[in-house]
C-alpha distance (Angstrom), angle and dihedral (degrees) to the residues before:
residue distance angle dihedral
M1 . . .
T2 3.78 . .
K3 3.70 130.2 .
T4 3.89 88.7 -124.4
G5 3.73 95.6 44.8
Y6 3.86 120.6 123.3
I7 3.82 127.5 -147.0
N8 3.73 109.7 -100.8
A9 3.72 98.4 -170.8
A10 3.80 139.9 -9.1
F11 3.87 129.9 -160.7
R12 3.75 130.0 -172.1
S13 3.75 114.7 -121.3
S14 3.69 121.2 -130.0
R15 3.81 87.2 -116.1
N16 3.76 119.2 83.7
N17 3.82 117.3 -90.3
E18 3.90 94.9 -1.1
T19 3.73 126.8 117.3
Y20 3.83 138.7 172.6
L21 3.80 116.0 -127.5
F22 3.93 118.0 -163.9
I23 3.74 121.7 -156.3
N24 3.85 116.4 178.6
D25 3.83 104.4 -56.4
K26 3.87 97.4 -14.8
Y27 3.84 138.1 72.5
V28 3.76 140.3 -167.0
L29 3.70 133.1 -157.9
L30 3.79 109.1 -132.3
D31 3.79 129.1 -162.0
Y32 3.78 106.3 -154.7
A33 3.88 132.5 -172.9
P34 3.76 111.3 -152.1
G35 3.82 113.4 -126.5
T36 3.75 95.9 14.5
S37 3.97 137.1 74.9
N38 3.82 92.0 -121.0
D39 3.73 97.0 115.4
K40 3.75 120.0 140.1
V41 3.81 140.5 -180.0
L42 3.65 113.0 -111.0
Y43 3.80 95.8 179.6
G44 3.76 137.7 7.2
P45 2.83 157.6 -38.8
T46 3.94 85.8 -137.9
P47 3.73 134.3 151.4
V48 3.83 112.7 -94.2
R49 3.87 90.6 -126.3
D50 3.87 88.4 63.6
G51 3.90 95.0 48.1
């Protein structure tokens, strides 16, 4: 992923406080904590074709 990249799409996971973020041809699975800055990447970035 690039520093100047933009999020193309985001989808909430079926699990609590998890979301998928898609940037160009890659994605990450993010664990977020509402109201805090304790977000962390659970998986990725990885190419969509490998997901």
